[in-house]
Backbone bond lengths (Angstrom), bond angles and torsions (degrees), N, CA, C in turn:
res aa  C-N    CA-C-N  psi(-1)  N-CA   C-N-CA  omega(-1)  CA-C   N-CA-C  phi
1 X - - - 1.490 - - 1.526 110.91 -
2 X 1.363 116.97 -44.97 1.455 122.82 -176.11 1.537 110.67 -55.60
3 X 1.372 116.31 -39.45 1.443 119.62 -177.88 1.568 113.87 -58.62
4 X 1.340 114.75 -22.29 1.466 116.77 -178.20 1.564 112.27 -101.78
5 X 1.309 118.00 12.57 1.458 120.05 178.55 1.553 108.17 -93.27
6 X 1.345 116.15 126.24 1.414 119.68 -175.60 1.527 114.13 -62.80
7 X 1.328 116.92 -22.24 1.476 121.54 -178.22 1.522 114.20 -70.97
8 X 1.354 116.54 -22.67 1.447 118.69 -176.85 1.509 112.16 -117.96
9 X 1.363 115.25 26.99 1.498 119.32 176.53 1.523 109.66 -121.89
10 X 1.320 117.05 167.69 1.454 122.74 -179.69 1.503 108.97 -141.13
11 X 1.377 113.80 171.79 1.420 120.80 173.57 1.572 115.59 61.28
12 X 1.289 116.18 -139.17 1.473 120.05 -175.67 1.527 110.92 -64.37
13 X 1.344 116.93 -40.09 1.499 119.12 -178.77 1.556 107.36 -63.50
14 X 1.261 118.05 -44.18 1.517 121.53 178.50 1.477 111.32 -57.66
15 X 1.391 116.01 -48.12 1.461 119.14 -177.48 1.502 111.91 -66.30
16 X 1.309 118.53 -37.51 1.450 121.88 175.22 1.516 114.96 -62.24
17 X 1.338 114.86 -47.23 1.433 119.84 179.68 1.516 112.94 -66.99
18 X 1.339 113.36 -39.68 1.484 118.48 177.83 1.524 111.53 -62.85
19 X 1.337 116.91 -40.22 1.427 121.40 177.39 1.477 112.52 -63.28
20 X 1.361 118.18 -35.33 1.500 122.51 175.97 1.487 111.16 -64.02
21 X 1.349 116.04 -38.57 1.458 119.07 -173.55 1.504 112.31 -85.68
22 X 1.314 118.38 -24.73 1.515 122.15 -172.49 1.491 113.14 -52.66
23 X 1.339 126.40 -41.24 1.438 124.13 -179.93 1.475 117.16 -55.13
24 X 1.365 113.03 -22.35 1.484 117.13 178.40 1.526 114.32 -71.97
25 X 1.374 115.96 -15.70 1.441 119.23 -171.06 1.538 110.19 -125.25
26 X 1.324 116.56 28.48 1.461 117.91 173.28 1.498 108.57 -71.20
27 X 1.356 114.80 167.85 1.444 120.83 178.59 1.562 111.16 -62.09
28 X 1.350 114.53 -36.61 1.467 117.70 178.84 1.516 110.05 -64.78
29 X 1.314 118.86 -42.75 1.432 123.12 -179.92 1.526 111.31 -61.36
30 X 1.355 114.82 -45.68 1.495 120.01 -177.79 1.526 107.54 -66.19
31 X 1.303 118.18 -43.72 1.509 119.69 178.91 1.473 112.45 -59.49
32 X 1.320 118.60 -32.48 1.464 122.06 -178.09 1.499 111.11 -70.54
33 X 1.364 116.82 -23.43 1.512 120.11 -178.10 1.527 110.86 -100.45
34 X 1.362 117.86 1.46 1.471 121.25 -176.36 1.519 111.08 -60.14
35 X 1.362 116.57 -44.75 1.490 118.32 -176.66 1.526 110.14 -65.81
36 X 1.374 117.30 -37.96 1.426 119.98 175.41 1.510 113.32 -56.21
37 X 1.340 111.99 -46.72 1.498 118.46 -175.92 1.511 109.84 -69.32
38 X 1.349 119.13 -41.14 1.410 121.63 -179.00 1.548 111.59 -65.17
39 X 1.327 116.82 -37.94 1.468 121.09 179.65 1.469 111.44 -67.41
40 X 1.368 113.89 -40.12 1.484 117.82 -179.30 1.554 110.88 -68.20
41 X 1.340 117.08 -40.57 1.467 120.12 177.09 1.485 110.60 -62.01
42 X 1.314 118.67 -44.42 1.500 121.70 179.10 1.502 109.91 -60.26
43 X 1.323 117.76 -48.70 1.472 123.36 -176.14 1.499 112.11 -61.17
44 X 1.357 115.50 -45.00 1.455 120.22 -177.20 1.563 112.46 -70.41
45 X 1.327 115.86 -36.50 1.474 119.07 173.55 1.534 109.60 -65.09
46 X 1.316 117.01 -43.95 1.519 121.56 172.49 1.527 109.97 -49.44
47 X 1.292 115.80 -49.55 1.430 121.68 -175.84 1.544 110.40 -60.66
48 X 1.324 116.10 -43.80 1.462 119.39 -178.47 1.489 111.99 -67.82
49 X 1.352 116.34 -40.28 1.495 119.43 -179.86 1.563 108.26 -63.90
50 X 1.318 116.88 -42.24 1.443 118.77 -178.47 1.529 112.99 -70.28
51 X 1.346 116.39 -27.57 1.446 118.30 -177.74 1.516 113.68 -78.97
52 X 1.358 117.01 -19.45 1.468 119.39 -177.82 1.510 109.98 72.79
53 X 1.315 118.02 -129.12 1.429 123.91 -178.55 1.560 108.04 -70.01
54 X 1.283 117.54 115.78 1.444 121.62 -175.62 1.514 112.08 -156.03
55 X 1.318 116.05 170.66 1.481 122.16 178.20 1.564 107.66 -89.51
56 X 1.315 115.27 112.08 1.440 119.68 -175.95 1.514 111.77 -66.60
57 X 1.378 118.36 -22.74 1.411 118.24 177.35 1.506 113.42 -66.48
58 X 1.366 114.48 -44.21 1.513 118.40 178.39 1.480 112.32 -74.91
59 X 1.308 118.78 -30.36 1.480 121.05 -175.22 1.510 113.74 -88.16
60 X 1.373 119.16 -26.42 1.445 118.82 -171.87 1.542 112.71 -141.29
61 X 1.329 118.99 -51.91 1.480 117.20 -168.17 1.489 113.50 -73.25
62 X 1.332 119.12 -27.88 1.438 121.65 176.03 1.533 112.22 -82.28
63 X 1.365 118.36 -50.60 1.462 120.72 -175.42 1.545 112.17 -66.25
64 X 1.320 119.22 -31.62 1.455 120.92 -175.34 1.522 113.27 -57.47
65 X 1.386 118.33 -62.51 1.470 116.50 179.66 1.466 115.43 -64.49
66 X 1.343 117.47 -34.38 1.455 120.77 179.98 1.503 113.14 -62.79
67 X 1.351 115.30 -43.81 1.445 119.36 179.64 1.521 111.99 -72.45
68 X 1.307 118.00 -31.29 1.451 120.79 175.11 1.533 108.69 -63.15
69 X 1.340 115.88 -50.34 1.475 119.15 -178.27 1.496 111.45 -62.12
70 X 1.356 115.77 -40.46 1.449 118.92 178.03 1.533 111.53 -61.79
71 X 1.312 117.88 -40.82 1.428 123.09 -179.69 1.522 112.40 -65.73
72 X 1.322 114.71 -43.25 1.538 116.21 -178.91 1.509 113.72 -80.07
73 X 1.352 115.01 -11.42 1.463 117.69 173.20 1.510 111.48 -94.70
74 X 1.358 116.46 -6.42 1.489 119.70 177.06 1.481 111.73 85.51
75 X 1.302 120.51 24.45 1.514 122.86 177.58 1.508 107.08 -81.90
76 X 1.366 119.25 119.67 1.467 119.85 -177.08 1.570 111.39 -73.42
77 X 1.343 114.04 158.46 1.458 120.80 -179.26 1.521 113.82 -49.68
78 X 1.364 114.16 -37.52 1.426 117.16 -176.09 1.498 115.28 -66.70
79 X 1.344 115.41 -16.32 1.485 121.19 -176.50 1.499 110.44 -103.67
80 X 1.312 121.20 0.47 1.458 124.88 -171.28 1.509 111.60 -59.03
81 X 1.336 117.11 -44.09 1.429 120.49 -175.03 1.574 111.91 -63.16
82 X 1.348 115.17 -44.25 1.467 118.06 175.63 1.527 110.39 -65.47
83 X 1.327 115.75 -42.51 1.454 120.86 -177.69 1.554 111.41 -62.17
84 X 1.335 115.40 -39.46 1.476 117.96 175.71 1.480 112.67 -61.94
85 X 1.335 118.31 -46.71 1.407 124.20 -177.03 1.536 111.31 -63.13
86 X 1.367 116.27 -46.57 1.442 118.09 177.37 1.524 113.27 -66.97
87 X 1.333 115.73 -34.24 1.455 120.13 -178.42 1.508 109.49 -67.35
88 X 1.372 115.50 -49.82 1.460 119.33 -179.45 1.481 113.61 -56.70
89 X 1.378 116.12 -42.37 1.439 121.15 -177.91 1.512 112.43 -73.69
90 X 1.305 118.48 -40.82 1.463 120.40 -175.59 1.510 112.02 -72.82
91 X 1.306 119.14 -31.32 1.473 121.43 179.99 1.522 112.85 -70.20
92 X 1.390 116.77 -14.41 1.449 121.44 -178.60 1.558 108.18 -78.60
93 X 1.310 119.24 0.21 1.463 121.06 177.43 1.498 110.66 -60.64
94 X 1.370 117.12 -32.54 1.459 119.99 -178.25 1.508 112.41 -77.38
95 X 1.363 119.23 -2.29 1.437 120.69 -178.19 1.582 110.38 -107.48
96 X 1.299 118.20 24.85 1.492 121.57 -177.29 1.548 110.12 -55.66
97 X 1.307 113.22 135.53 1.480 119.43 170.24 1.542 107.31 -130.93
98 X 1.336 116.82 143.39 1.509 119.84 -174.38 1.517 112.93 -81.38
99 X 1.366 113.73 60.47 1.481 120.35 -179.73 1.510 104.68 -128.06
100 X 1.324 114.44 171.29 1.513 119.94 178.16 1.547 109.53 -63.46
101 X 1.347 116.71 -43.78 1.468 119.65 179.98 1.585 107.32 -68.51
102 X 1.313 117.28 -34.52 1.480 119.03 179.38 1.556 110.70 -64.59
103 X 1.311 115.52 -42.05 1.488 119.28 -179.38 1.559 109.02 -67.57
104 X 1.328 117.79 -40.54 1.464 119.03 175.37 1.517 111.62 -61.92
105 X 1.306 117.24 -44.68 1.457 121.72 177.55 1.490 112.28 -60.90
106 X 1.358 117.22 -40.97 1.462 120.61 -179.13 1.566 108.90 -67.49
107 X 1.323 119.30 -37.80 1.471 122.76 178.82 1.548 107.37 -61.37
108 X 1.339 117.69 -43.88 1.437 121.70 -179.36 1.552 109.71 -63.61
109 X 1.333 114.60 -40.95 1.482 119.72 178.51 1.512 111.29 -61.79
110 X 1.348 116.04 -41.42 1.457 120.62 -179.25 1.511 109.68 -64.30
111 X 1.301 116.68 -44.29 1.483 120.97 177.11 1.523 111.21 -57.11
112 X 1.353 116.09 -43.83 1.432 119.46 178.37 1.466 112.84 -63.58
113 X 1.371 116.75 -40.27 1.467 120.55 -179.38 1.539 110.56 -65.19
114 X 1.347 115.55 -37.06 1.496 120.56 176.90 1.499 110.29 -63.01
115 X 1.390 116.45 -43.32 1.477 120.37 178.15 1.475 112.20 -63.64
116 X 1.340 117.64 -40.21 1.466 121.07 175.22 1.489 113.68 -61.54
117 X 1.351 113.35 -41.06 1.478 118.97 -178.65 1.511 110.51 -64.49
118 X 1.356 114.74 -44.17 1.446 120.07 177.45 1.524 111.33 -60.81
119 X 1.305 117.75 -41.97 1.456 125.03 -178.66 1.575 108.09 -60.64
120 X 1.327 117.04 -53.70 1.450 118.89 -175.44 1.479 112.81 -69.82
121 X 1.327 120.01 -38.63 1.471 123.05 -179.52 1.551 108.15 -62.87
122 X 1.353 117.09 -38.18 1.456 120.66 178.34 1.527 109.47 -64.41
123 X 1.334 117.66 -44.52 1.453 118.71 -177.22 1.562 110.85 -72.54
124 X 1.279 117.62 -31.28 1.477 120.23 175.44 1.510 109.74 -66.62
125 X 1.317 115.58 -40.59 1.475 120.84 -178.74 1.533 109.02 -67.43
126 X 1.371 117.71 -36.69 1.487 120.33 179.21 1.522 110.82 -62.04
127 X 1.349 116.96 -26.64 1.435 120.19 174.10 1.570 115.93 93.25
128 X 1.355 117.79 -8.35 1.421 117.62 -173.72 1.510 114.14 -77.89
129 X 1.369 118.07 -18.47 1.466 120.43 174.83 1.559 111.93 -75.13
130 X 1.333 115.19 -29.29 1.466 121.11 -177.93 1.555 106.85 -74.08
131 X 1.362 113.70 126.74 1.427 119.49 -179.22 1.509 111.58 91.20
132 X 1.328 117.76 -2.38 1.455 122.33 -178.66 1.577 109.58 -87.38
133 X 1.326 115.41 172.17 1.460 119.26 179.26 1.486 111.04 -93.02
134 X 1.317 119.24 23.12 1.456 124.87 176.28 1.536 109.79 -83.10
135 X 1.317 115.28 169.45 1.484 119.76 176.76 1.535 109.91 -55.72
136 X 1.317 119.02 -45.54 1.448 122.75 -175.43 1.539 108.55 -69.37
137 X 1.319 116.04 -39.26 1.494 120.51 178.11 1.510 112.17 -61.82
138 X 1.337 116.27 -44.97 1.477 119.98 178.12 1.542 112.50 -65.82
139 X 1.325 116.49 -38.30 1.455 118.42 177.89 1.511 110.68 -65.36
140 X 1.294 118.53 -42.83 1.465 120.13 175.00 1.535 114.22 -62.64
141 X 1.286 117.57 -35.41 1.440 122.01 177.11 1.531 113.04 -63.37
142 X 1.372 114.00 -34.23 1.478 117.52 179.82 1.504 112.45 -90.06
143 X 1.312 117.38 -9.45 1.505 121.09 -179.14 1.516 108.20 -94.46
144 X 1.340 116.55 70.77 1.438 122.29 -175.96 1.511 113.42 -70.80
145 X 1.375 115.80 -22.20 1.472 119.43 -179.60 1.518 112.93 -88.33
146 X 1.337 115.71 2.62 1.482 119.31 176.78 1.491 112.33 74.08
147 X 1.382 117.96 20.67 1.448 119.37 -175.37 1.507 113.97 -73.84
148 X 1.343 116.65 -19.72 1.453 120.51 -179.51 1.536 111.92 -91.55
149 X 1.301 115.86 115.28 1.467 118.80 177.18 1.541 109.89 -90.68
150 X 1.295 115.73 168.89 1.492 117.86 179.34 1.565 109.24 -62.32
151 X 1.300 117.43 -36.07 1.458 117.91 179.18 1.573 112.68 -65.23
152 X 1.372 114.82 -37.50 1.485 117.43 176.88 1.537 111.25 -68.80
153 X 1.312 115.93 -33.61 1.507 119.61 177.20 1.546 109.35 -67.49
154 X 1.284 118.90 -34.74 1.459 121.85 175.00 1.541 109.76 -66.05
155 X 1.307 117.66 -42.35 1.487 120.75 179.10 1.551 109.88 -59.14
156 X 1.287 114.15 -39.07 1.476 119.41 178.57 1.502 110.73 -64.57
157 X 1.383 116.64 -41.45 1.485 119.78 178.67 1.560 107.87 -63.88
158 X 1.314 120.00 -41.09 1.436 123.00 177.43 1.492 111.17 -61.18
159 X 1.327 117.87 -41.06 1.438 125.19 -179.87 1.534 111.09 -57.57
160 X 1.381 112.95 -46.07 1.444 121.12 177.35 1.543 111.45 -59.85
161 X 1.317 116.99 -41.24 1.430 120.22 178.81 1.495 112.91 -65.18
162 X 1.347 115.52 -45.03 1.480 121.37 -178.49 1.514 110.42 -67.85
163 X 1.323 115.07 -46.71 1.497 119.16 -173.39 1.519 115.09 -82.31
164 X 1.339 116.79 -24.57 1.427 118.05 -170.90 1.544 114.75 -120.14
165 X 1.326 117.53 7.59 1.475 119.05 -175.11 1.551 109.29 -100.61
166 X 1.309 117.50 -75.89 1.436 120.95 -175.35 1.562 111.83 -68.35
167 X 1.348 116.82 -33.31 1.456 119.47 179.55 1.502 109.87 -63.97
168 X 1.321 122.21 -42.42 1.414 124.91 -179.38 1.549 110.99 -71.45
169 X 1.316 112.87 -35.08 1.526 117.30 173.76 1.460 110.46 -60.28
170 X 1.369 118.19 -41.09 1.459 119.32 -179.94 1.520 112.28 -72.17
171 X 1.301 118.70 -33.16 1.449 122.54 175.15 1.534 111.43 -61.36
172 X 1.356 115.37 -47.46 1.442 121.28 -177.82 1.576 109.82 -66.79
173 X 1.330 116.22 -42.08 1.433 121.54 -178.82 1.528 109.63 -67.00
174 X 1.299 119.38 -43.65 1.495 122.15 177.06 1.471 109.62 -62.17
175 X 1.317 119.44 -38.13 1.478 122.50 179.90 1.528 111.02 -61.38
176 X 1.373 116.84 -50.99 1.408 121.24 -178.93 1.579 111.18 -61.43
177 X 1.301 114.90 -41.09 1.450 119.58 -178.52 1.553 109.47 -66.88
178 X 1.301 117.69 -40.25 1.465 120.54 -179.94 1.480 110.38 -64.08
179 X 1.323 121.05 -44.32 1.411 123.24 -176.62 1.534 113.27 -72.58
180 X 1.347 116.69 -27.53 1.453 119.67 171.06 1.514 111.48 -68.98
181 X 1.365 117.40 -34.59 1.463 121.77 177.86 1.540 112.41 -82.71
182 X 1.299 117.75 -21.86 1.441 122.75 -174.58 1.504 110.82 -127.86
183 X 1.397 117.58 69.12 1.504 119.14 -173.11 1.514 112.07 -62.81
184 X 1.325 117.40 -31.56 1.481 119.73 179.67 1.538 112.16 -62.00
185 X 1.359 116.62 -33.12 1.424 120.55 178.33 1.548 111.43 -75.49
186 X 1.333 113.98 -30.95 1.514 118.85 175.12 1.542 108.15 -68.07
187 X 1.378 116.34 -42.94 1.455 119.43 179.40 1.541 109.77 -63.19
188 X 1.264 118.21 -34.95 1.475 119.44 178.56 1.551 112.19 -62.65
189 X 1.314 115.09 -39.95 1.498 119.36 177.56 1.540 109.31 -70.03
190 X 1.303 118.07 -38.36 1.473 120.85 178.64 1.489 110.21 -61.77
191 X 1.357 118.05 -38.18 1.457 122.94 -179.65 1.522 110.14 -76.57
192 X 1.344 118.72 -31.51 1.501 121.37 -176.47 1.534 107.44 -131.54
193 X 1.350 119.55 74.83 1.448 120.66 -179.81 1.512 115.67 -60.07
194 X 1.347 115.55 -18.40 1.496 118.78 176.53 1.573 111.24 -62.26
195 X 1.325 115.49 -13.75 1.455 119.02 -178.67 1.500 111.07 -82.59
196 X 1.325 120.52 -7.04 1.430 123.99 -172.62 1.545 113.67 -51.68
197 X 1.364 116.21 -52.18 1.480 115.54 -179.04 1.592 114.82 -54.35
198 X 1.362 115.43 -47.67 1.451 115.39 -178.14 1.512 110.58 -75.83
199 X 1.344 118.27 -22.98 1.501 119.21 174.80 1.524 109.61 -64.32
200 X 1.337 118.64 -37.64 1.431 123.06 179.44 1.525 108.13 -65.05
201 X 1.333 119.61 -40.54 1.439 120.18 177.18 1.563 112.24 -63.68
202 X 1.325 114.57 -34.87 1.465 117.91 175.95 1.517 111.32 -66.51
203 X 1.368 115.55 -37.08 1.469 117.69 176.03 1.542 112.87 -63.70
204 X 1.321 115.28 -40.22 1.462 117.95 176.39 1.469 111.43 -62.69
205 X 1.382 118.24 -38.96 1.429 119.60 178.84 1.547 111.71 -69.20
206 X 1.325 115.23 -47.07 1.442 123.28 -170.69 1.542 111.13 -70.63
207 X 1.346 117.12 -42.36 1.485 118.28 -176.23 1.484 112.12 -95.37
208 X 1.356 118.18 -23.88 1.479 122.01 -179.05 1.478 113.29 42.52
209 X 1.395 119.89 75.04 1.409 122.54 -176.51 1.548 112.32 -56.57
210 X 1.308 120.19 -34.97 1.426 122.22 166.50 1.514 111.20 -97.35
211 X 1.328 116.91 110.38 1.455 119.03 -171.83 1.550 109.03 -82.02
212 X 1.284 118.93 -39.11 1.464 120.04 -175.31 1.528 110.08 -161.02
213 X 1.331 113.84 159.64 1.459 122.81 168.68 1.464 109.62 -145.57
214 X 1.343 114.79 152.87 1.424 118.74 175.32 1.539 111.85 -88.72
215 X 1.300 117.46 140.18 1.453 124.96 175.40 1.545 110.05 -132.98
216 X 1.305 115.56 160.69 1.439 120.53 177.36 1.599 109.60 -114.97
217 X 1.323 118.12 134.44 1.421 120.44 -179.12 1.484 109.03 -72.41
218 X 1.356 115.52 140.52 1.466 122.02 179.97 1.552 111.01 -95.23
219 X 1.320 115.91 -10.77 1.456 122.73 179.17 1.508 108.87 -157.92
220 X 1.368 118.04 164.96 1.451 120.62 173.93 1.560 108.04 -57.59
221 X 1.304 115.62 137.70 1.464 119.95 -177.87 1.540 109.18 -137.48
222 X 1.345 113.49 125.12 1.497 116.24 -177.82 1.484 110.52 -94.58
223 X 1.372 115.82 133.76 1.466 123.41 175.50 1.557 106.87 -126.45
224 X 1.261 118.36 109.04 1.493 118.91 -176.62 1.455 110.20 63.74
225 X 1.349 117.68 -122.49 1.420 124.99 179.33 1.507 114.71 -98.18
226 X 1.335 115.87 9.89 1.490 120.92 -176.30 1.518 109.52 -119.22
227 X 1.291 115.62 138.18 1.457 122.51 174.58 1.561 109.92 -106.71
228 X 1.324 115.87 118.54 1.444 119.80 178.74 1.502 106.61 -85.90
229 X 1.378 118.83 120.92 1.480 119.20 -177.05 1.498 113.78 -68.31
230 X 1.326 117.11 155.39 1.420 122.37 176.10 1.540 108.62 -61.12
231 X 1.320 116.36 139.56 1.438 123.89 178.69 1.520 113.91 86.70
232 X 1.318 116.83 5.94 1.471 121.00 178.99 1.532 112.10 -76.07
233 X 1.289 117.35 144.97 1.448 122.97 176.13 1.559 104.66 -88.36
234 X 1.319 115.98 123.45 1.457 122.35 -174.57 1.524 107.35 -125.58
235 X 1.342 115.96 134.04 1.457 122.38 175.02 1.559 108.94 -90.73
236 X 1.303 116.55 113.06 1.476 122.56 177.94 1.500 107.56 -90.46
237 X 1.358 115.15 115.48 1.477 119.92 -177.76 1.513 110.87 -99.20
238 X 1.312 116.04 97.47 1.462 118.37 -179.57 1.551 110.33 -71.42
239 X 1.352 115.17 -33.19 1.482 118.37 176.56 1.513 112.23 -59.43
240 X 1.310 117.21 -40.98 1.501 120.75 178.90 1.513 111.28 -70.35
241 X 1.343 115.63 -39.95 1.484 119.23 178.01 1.479 111.87 -60.80
242 X 1.381 116.33 -39.71 1.400 119.83 -177.18 1.583 113.72 -76.78
243 X 1.351 116.52 -5.08 1.406 120.96 175.02 1.558 109.10 -114.49
244 X 1.296 119.67 19.88 1.462 123.45 -177.65 1.495 110.07 -73.90
245 X 1.393 117.01 118.81 1.463 119.82 -178.35 1.522 112.31 -68.44
246 X 1.346 118.37 -15.41 1.463 119.30 173.30 1.496 112.28 -76.02
247 X 1.352 116.42 -22.66 1.480 117.95 -179.23 1.535 112.96 -103.58
248 X 1.384 117.31 -23.82 1.454 118.71 -177.62 1.567 109.11 -136.68
249 X 1.300 112.68 131.24 1.461 120.59 174.77 1.552 109.94 -66.53
250 X 1.363 115.14 130.29 1.488 119.15 178.88 1.526 110.16 49.08
251 X 1.334 117.06 60.62 1.484 120.39 -169.03 1.522 115.98 -67.67
252 X 1.343 118.63 -19.94 1.413 122.66 -178.37 1.517 113.27 -87.56
253 X 1.354 115.97 4.01 1.464 120.46 179.10 1.556 108.68 -109.83
254 X 1.342 114.40 134.51 1.467 119.60 177.04 1.528 106.77 -84.48
255 X 1.352 117.23 125.71 1.400 122.91 174.85 1.533 110.51 -130.26
256 X 1.326 113.30 112.61 1.476 120.59 -171.63 1.559 111.35 -63.89
257 X 1.327 115.25 -23.16 1.485 117.53 -179.00 1.502 111.85 -100.85
258 X 1.346 119.01 10.29 1.442 122.39 172.35 1.565 108.48 -70.37
259 X 1.287 117.33 151.57 1.481 121.35 175.80 1.527 106.52 -118.25
260 X 1.331 118.53 81.78 1.509 119.01 -171.38 1.515 113.61 -84.93
261 X 1.339 116.28 65.61 1.486 120.79 -174.35 1.479 115.36 -57.22
262 X 1.349 117.68 -28.57 1.484 119.06 -175.28 1.496 114.16 -92.33
263 X 1.373 118.66 12.06 1.506 117.19 176.59 1.510 108.69 -63.72
264 X 1.378 114.11 158.93 1.397 119.59 178.49 1.532 111.00 -121.53
265 X 1.351 116.78 32.45 1.458 121.66 -179.77 1.469 113.05 -65.94
266 X 1.342 119.43 -22.79 1.494 121.55 174.20 1.534 112.92 -106.35
267 X 1.298 116.30 19.46 1.469 121.18 178.81 1.559 107.19 87.81
268 X 1.330 111.63 -161.47 1.464 118.08 -173.33 1.527 109.76 -161.00
269 X 1.354 115.33 147.49 1.433 120.69 172.31 1.586 112.66 67.30
270 X 1.349 115.89 -139.15 1.456 118.62 -173.83 1.545 111.14 -64.66
271 X 1.346 119.20 -19.84 1.449 120.46 -178.92 1.586 110.26 -102.41
272 X 1.328 119.92 18.01 1.413 123.63 175.35 1.562 107.65 -53.77
273 X 1.320 119.85 129.28 1.445 122.52 -172.10 1.494 113.17 -59.03
274 X 1.318 117.13 121.62 1.466 123.40 -179.57 1.555 109.52 -62.85
275 X 1.306 117.42 -33.10 1.473 122.13 -175.51 1.531 113.40 -87.84
276 X 1.351 117.07 4.24 1.463 118.24 -177.12 1.534 113.09 -56.59
277 X 1.336 120.80 -41.04 1.470 121.68 178.18 1.537 111.73 -62.08
278 X 1.296 118.50 -32.89 1.452 121.27 179.92 1.534 109.75 -73.53
279 X 1.353 116.57 -40.60 1.475 118.63 177.98 1.496 109.77 -65.13
280 X 1.322 117.34 -40.15 1.466 120.32 179.47 1.515 109.48 -62.11
281 X 1.339 116.09 -46.14 1.463 120.60 -178.70 1.539 112.76 -56.68
282 X 1.378 113.89 -44.30 1.481 117.99 -179.69 1.549 110.71 -66.80
283 X 1.340 116.70 -46.25 1.482 118.45 -179.74 1.534 110.85 -62.50
284 X 1.288 118.44 -42.86 1.445 122.42 179.37 1.583 112.71 -61.76
285 X 1.383 113.00 -41.48 1.480 118.53 177.48 1.550 111.49 -61.40
286 X 1.304 114.71 -43.28 1.503 118.39 -179.27 1.541 108.10 -66.42
287 X 1.302 117.28 -45.57 1.487 118.75 -175.09 1.531 110.49 -67.90
288 X 1.323 117.96 -33.86 1.485 120.98 176.07 1.499 109.31 -60.70
289 X 1.385 117.39 -47.07 1.438 119.68 179.19 1.528 112.60 -62.00
290 X 1.312 117.33 -38.81 1.463 120.41 -179.14 1.514 111.84 -64.47
291 X 1.382 114.76 -52.26 1.471 115.93 -175.39 1.545 113.67 -68.30
292 X 1.316 114.70 -21.15 1.423 119.30 -178.86 1.561 112.96 -81.38
293 X 1.354 112.41 -26.83 1.482 115.80 -171.60 1.591 115.50 -127.33
294 X 1.331 115.48 -9.71 1.430 117.73 -173.77 1.594 107.04 -122.27
295 X 1.349 114.97 127.61 1.491 118.00 179.28 1.520 113.17 -85.32
296 X 1.314 116.45 -25.48 1.493 118.97 -175.68 1.514 110.95 -154.73
297 X 1.298 120.38 140.93 1.453 126.71 173.71 1.531 106.58 -107.92
298 X 1.317 117.35 115.41 1.483 122.12 -173.53 1.551 111.34 -114.89
299 X 1.281 115.68 125.67 1.480 120.27 175.55 1.528 107.28 -74.60
300 X 1.337 116.13 137.55 1.460 120.26 178.85 1.544 112.92 -116.67
301 X 1.292 115.70 9.92 1.447 122.28 177.94 1.503 109.40 179.28
302 X 1.361 115.95 177.36 1.471 120.20 -177.33 1.548 112.95 -69.09
303 X 1.300 118.16 142.55 1.468 121.62 174.13 1.484 108.58 -84.79
304 X 1.362 114.71 137.42 1.482 122.96 176.10 1.554 105.16 -103.64
305 X 1.340 114.13 125.46 1.454 119.11 -178.69 1.503 112.84 -102.36
306 X 1.313 116.45 151.81 1.455 120.36 177.18 1.528 110.67 -60.85
307 X 1.353 114.51 144.54 1.490 117.29 176.62 1.526 112.59 -97.43
308 X 1.338 114.99 5.16 1.487 118.76 176.29 1.487 110.49 -64.30
309 X 1.334 119.65 133.45 1.445 123.41 -173.94 1.526 110.74 -73.22
310 X 1.334 118.62 -22.21 1.477 120.68 -175.56 1.498 113.00 -100.86
311 X 1.357 116.73 -34.26 1.492 118.50 -174.38 1.505 108.11 -114.93
312 X 1.295 116.46 121.17 1.477 121.40 -174.75 1.520 111.02 -112.39
313 X 1.317 116.86 128.16 1.451 120.34 174.53 1.525 111.65 178.48
314 X 1.319 119.70 163.99 1.449 121.41 177.78 1.504 113.16 -65.49
315 X 1.326 116.48 140.64 1.442 119.58 172.62 1.572 110.08 -111.92
316 X 1.321 113.52 -9.69 1.492 119.59 171.29 1.472 104.96 -147.81
317 X 1.343 119.71 124.70 1.426 124.87 -172.93 1.524 109.78 -143.09
318 X 1.356 116.85 85.09 1.481 121.89 -176.24 1.506 109.52 -78.00
319 X 1.337 116.02 120.95 1.469 121.97 -175.63 1.560 108.16 -144.37
320 X 1.318 112.33 164.26 1.458 122.42 165.06 1.532 107.00 -126.64
321 X 1.315 117.02 135.22 1.429 122.28 172.68 1.504 108.01 -98.85
322 X 1.331 116.00 118.37 1.461 120.51 179.59 1.551 109.51 -87.45
323 X 1.291 115.94 110.15 1.433 120.08 -174.97 1.548 110.86 -78.54
324 X 1.347 113.79 153.29 1.458 119.67 174.17 1.555 108.50 -59.54
325 X 1.307 114.90 147.49 1.463 119.89 174.68 1.516 108.28 -71.63
326 X 1.352 114.39 142.65 1.467 121.61 179.26 1.547 106.80 -68.60
327 X 1.310 114.89 137.81 1.467 119.80 -179.96 1.514 110.79 -113.60
């Protein structure tokens, strides 16, 4: 399965797979999902306001990206519970550790991936996804030469889960945590909501939901006085690059009005994240709802952060959203 994922390929194979996936992320496709995303953001913020003191991870930052992905993949409401369980377990494949508990977790992840594969292949065989306005329906519509098999469509669905689930959860959680810690920056956005798009870019830079990934050099590469040999395993630290004082003034400070165009939170070059526009749309929708309806985001306890070395974000975020008074 991994060999068919665009994120871990290079060269001609990467270009071919990326071209197959690209129609799912055109402006037209994204615009068609905007209403879904806006309604989900409004409903989840409603839920948090009504709940009072609650865990934002369980109430908003986890369900938002998962429900968006489910909607654009054509997963019906009746299947959401199973889809969430399979998705949560299968995406842990990238967190493998060579320990007894790591092997057990990987086995559970594999079982979940098999269940997801069975689910999608069944629905593709039923035919109702084909011709639909879902991601898979759009890809089939553009694949006039029949190059996309049902198996390849399943790999694309898995890619969406891996690339757009936990990463967006981390972005949303980091955003809420930052505004609770920096109320003056939240007030700035409330006063100037036109800053929302660039504020989201600053959140990507400042929190770096993907901290690092391993890559292998394809040729000798010189960095300063050192030459990294071809075939070397190199840890690319996006989090460090996004706090580079040579690239950003006062990099350890969050500034909602900064325009951090050179951040690498979504990757760079041929591997620039295909789903970046979708993540931006989700984060912007949530922030619009917050600044329109919430005067203050208050922490009610300590934040618990993920211990995963590559993916950084809150896994427990106790907060209260103070809603505007009714007028």
